[in-house]
N, C-alpha and C positions, 0 to 999 in steps of 0.2 A: 276542728273546733266547731261547735254548734252555731247556727245562725242566731243573730240577735236583732230584735226590733229596735230601731233607733228613733230618737226624737230628732228628725231632720229639720234643718232650717226651712222656713217657708219659701225663701227665695231659692230658685234653682236656675242654673245657667245651662242652656242647651247649645252645645257647639255642633253644628250640622255642616256636613260636606255636600254642597249642592251638586257636585260632580258624581256623587254616589248613584248607582243605578236605581236605587229604590227611592230617591228623593223626588219630591215635587212640592210646589208651593201649597197645594191643597193638603198634602200630608203634613207639612210643617204646621199649618193652621190647625189640623186635627190633633196633632201632638200637643200644641199649646192649650187647646180647649180641654183635652183629656187631663192634662196636668192641673189646670185650674179647677176642674171638677174634683180632683183629689186633694184640694186645699193648698196647692202650691202657687207661687207667683213666678211663672217662667219668664225668662228673658232669652230670646233666641239670637244666636250669633252665627252668621254664615261665613265659612272660610272661602277665601279666594285662591289661596296657594297653600302648599304643604306647611310652610312656617307659621301659618296663622293659628293652627290648633295648639301647639305648645305655647305660643305667645299669649293667646287668650287664657289658657289654663294658668300660666305663670302670673298673669295680671290678677286673675280671680283669687288665687291663693295669697297674693300680696294684699288684696283689698278686703278679703273676708276671713274671719277667724276660722270658721268651719265650713268651707265651701262645699256645695253639693253640685257636681258637674255631670251632665248627661252627654255622652258622646253619640251623635247620630251620624252613622256612616259605616264604613267597613273597618277591617282590622287596622288599616293604615291610619284612619282617623283616631281610633282608640289609642294607638301607639303614640300619635302626635300629642294627644291630650295627656297621656301618661308622662311624656317627657317634659311637660310643663308643670307637673304637680310638685308641691313641696312634700317631702316624705312625712307620712304620719298624720296629716291634717285633713285630707279631703275624703269625701264619699263620692264614688264613681258609679254611674249606671250606663248601660249601653242600649241603644236602639239599633237593631240590625238592618242597615240600609245598603250594605255592600254586596259584593259578589260571593265571597266565601263565608264571611261571618263566623270565623273559627271560634272566637271567644263566646259568642252566643250559643253555638253548638256545644261548647265545652260545659257551659252551665245549664244547658237544657232549655234555652229560650227558643221557642218555636215560631214566633211571629211578633209583629209589632204590638198587637193587642196583648200578647203574653208579657212582653217587656214592660208595657205600661201598667199592667196589672201587678207586676212585681214591684214596680216603683210605688204604686199605691199601698202595698203591704208594708213597705219600709223595712224589710228584713235585710240584714247585711252580714257579711263575713269578712274577716281580715284577709287581705290579699298580699302575698309575697310576690316579688318580681325579680327578674334577673338584671344585673348591672354589668354592662360590657364596657371595658376600658381599653382604649387603644390610642396610640400616638398622642397622648395628652388630652384626649377627649373621652367623654363617657356617654353612654346611651342605655336607657332602660328598655327592657323588653318583657312582654307578658306571656307570649306563646312559645317562641323558640328563637334561637340564633343558629344559623347554619354557616359552616366554615368549609371552604374547598369547593367541590363541584356544586353543592347547593347554593353557595354564595355566588359562584360564577354564573349560574343559570339566572338568578335574580338580577345580577348586574347587567346581563345581556338582554333583558327584556326591553323591547322598543315600545315607546309610548303609543305610537300609532297602532301597532299590533295589539297592545293591551286594550286600547279603546274599542277596537272592533272585534277582537277574538276572545277577550276576557281571559279565562284560564288557559285557553289554547296558545296564548302568547308565550307562556312558560314552556310549553312543549316545543315550540319552534326554537326558543333560546337553548333548550336542552340539546336539540339536534345540532345546533351550531357548536355548542360546547363539545359534543362528541367528536366533531371534526378538528377541534383544536385541543386535544387531550393533554391534561396536566398530570404527570406521573410522580411529581415530587411529593413525598409523604409529609405528614404533619407529626410533630411530637407534641403530645398533650400530657401535662402533669395534672392528674385529677386526684385531689385530696392527698397529694404527696406521692402517688404512684405514677410511674412513667409508662405511657402507652403510645403506640404508633398507629396512625390512621391515615387513610388517603383523604377522607372527608369525615366530618362529624356534624350532627345536629344536636344541639343542647336544648332539651325540651323541658319547658316549665309546664306545658299542657300535653295532653295525650294525642290530640288531633293535629293534622297537618294538611294544608291545602284544601280544607273543606271538611268533609266527614270522614276522611281516611284516618285510621288510628295508627300512628307511627310508634308511639312510646307507651306501650301497655303498662299500667301501674302508675303512670304520672298523674299527679293530682295538683291542679292549679292552686289549690288552697293550702298545700303542704310545702314548706320551705325545702329547697333542694331541687335537683334536676335528674332526669333520666337522659343519658347521653347515648345516642345511636351512632356507632363508630363503624364506618366501612373500612375494613382493614386492608383490602386488596385494591390495587390500581387497575385491575382487570375490569373491563366494561361489563362482563357477565355478572359481576357482583351487584352492579346497579340494576341490571335487568331483573335479577332475582328479587332484589329489594322492591322494585316497582311492582312486580307481579304479586308479591306478598301483600303490598298495600291495596292493590286493586281487588284482591280476592278476600281481604279481611283476615289474613293469616298473620301469625306472629312474625315479625321481620327478622328476629334473631336466627342466625345460621352460622355455618363455619366461617363465612367471610364478613358477617355483620354481628358485632358485639354490642350488647346493651348493658349499661351499668349505671349505678347511682353515683352522684357527686354533688358537692356543695360549692366547691371552688375549683377552677380550672385555669391553667396557664397554657396558652397555645402559641407555638413557635411559627416562624415563617411569615410570608407575605401574601397568603392566599386571600381571596375575596370572602367577605363576611356579609350576611344579611341578618336583619333582626325584624321579626314579625312581618316578613315579606317585602322589606325594603332594603336595598343595598346601602350599607353604612360605612364601608371602608375596607381596609386590609389589615391583616395581622402584622406583628404579633399582638396578642390580646390577652387580657385577664377577664374572667367571668366569675361572678359570685352572686349569691342570693341575698336579697334584702327583705327581711321579714317585716310584716305589718306596714307595708308601704302606703296602703290606702284601705278603705273599706269598700267592698263591692256589693251593690244591690243584687240579691239573689231571689 
């Protein structure tokens, strides 16, 4: 669907993560000045813990009829804001201050100046998201949900390592997971068809872990998912998948299947991550939610 220029409310709430690598007090002041120069009245909220982003977004949606919320941070901050939004009422923008900034890469935002320029243009597109339901709880995701090895790697990331090593912390966690290998397969029912995987990544976006393209053909603005299913429990299948990601080749192979789906039911009790954060264990249901918000593009 084509982009649309919106009449956005003058007030905009900027939810910023001061722990993000790109944050500084000076940058926050520059953001406020730039937004004021575009005719907005910005109010900046700084998070202190992970629960603050969804709490603030939930409060803004309750207080304002058409909230305009700008997430300043990495993909974790964006996901936190996402999980506080009331479906169908908010406009969302992103300021890339994190390490990977996968959402920004997905929509082609190259810098903070670019992000602010897009906000000034006020062009938006409707944004579908994924909804993950497990153990009586629900969680929205914008980029991907990983089940199995992918979820275990994210679960195993240690905060101290992530603080100092950034993306390298995930590599260390992956090495630890290789030493404690899980061979139990997953049963996935995708749009009524039964499939068996060792691990799966349910992709709403094409990119993964930064600029790596995992799910070719995935479109963040199109409802539905591209599912990357590692069928074999053999470690060499993951090595082949990693090499394909690093070299920019299509990940599909005899041991990696890629298919489209809109609803999935996943069995077992394997670890699950959503947008790069560990969120729990299966079994789980995943479905797409259309027109969840409008995204500044």
